[in-house]
C-alpha positions, 0 to 999 in steps of 0.5 A: 223312575228314570232320571237323566244325567250328563254328570258322569261323576255320578256313574260308577262301573257297578252301574254299567252291567248288561250292556253290549249284548250280542257284541263279539267281545263286550268292553268291560265296565271299566272301559265303558266308564272310561269311554263315557268320561272321555267323551265330548258329551255323554248322557246316562239314563239312571234307574235310581230304584235299581241303582243302575244305568238303564241306557246311555249315549255318547258323543265325540267331537272337535267341538267346532264343526264335527261330531260323532255318536258312537254308542246309543244303548238301552238295556232290553228291560227298559226298551220301548219306553222312550229312553233312547229318543230322550238320550238322543234329544239330549245329546243332540241338544245344543249341536246346531253349530256343528256342521256334521253329526255323524253316526254309523248304524245297521240299515234296519235302524236308519228310520229310527235315526231319521226321526232326529233329522239324520240322513243315510250316507255312505260310510265305512268302518274298521272293527277290531274286537280284540281291542275290547279285551280288558288290559287288566283282565 
């Protein structure tokens, strides 16, 4: 059974393994948890039977007019069960007052995000994989 929480105090590092598959360098679980804790809003899908996070989404925002969703990820074993859709629904809940909620994704994912009313817009990004190096390790 999956439950959803926006109380990141319920999440610890050992629950965050297996995410960021295919990344050139993955954030450490400590970095991942710090990102969730520092977010304007974050929602985590928890599989209590396994004691792990099955998926998560986070939002950064000025809290007034703009927000961005940098990460939405569901572990492969949990994909196809609606977790991503529920995570997005929950993170977008209560954001109607915001002028913009932005999200960057690869082109093949645009139809998925269109289901939430998002439209394709031009964008740009700067990626620095070395920043993912764990300073403690």
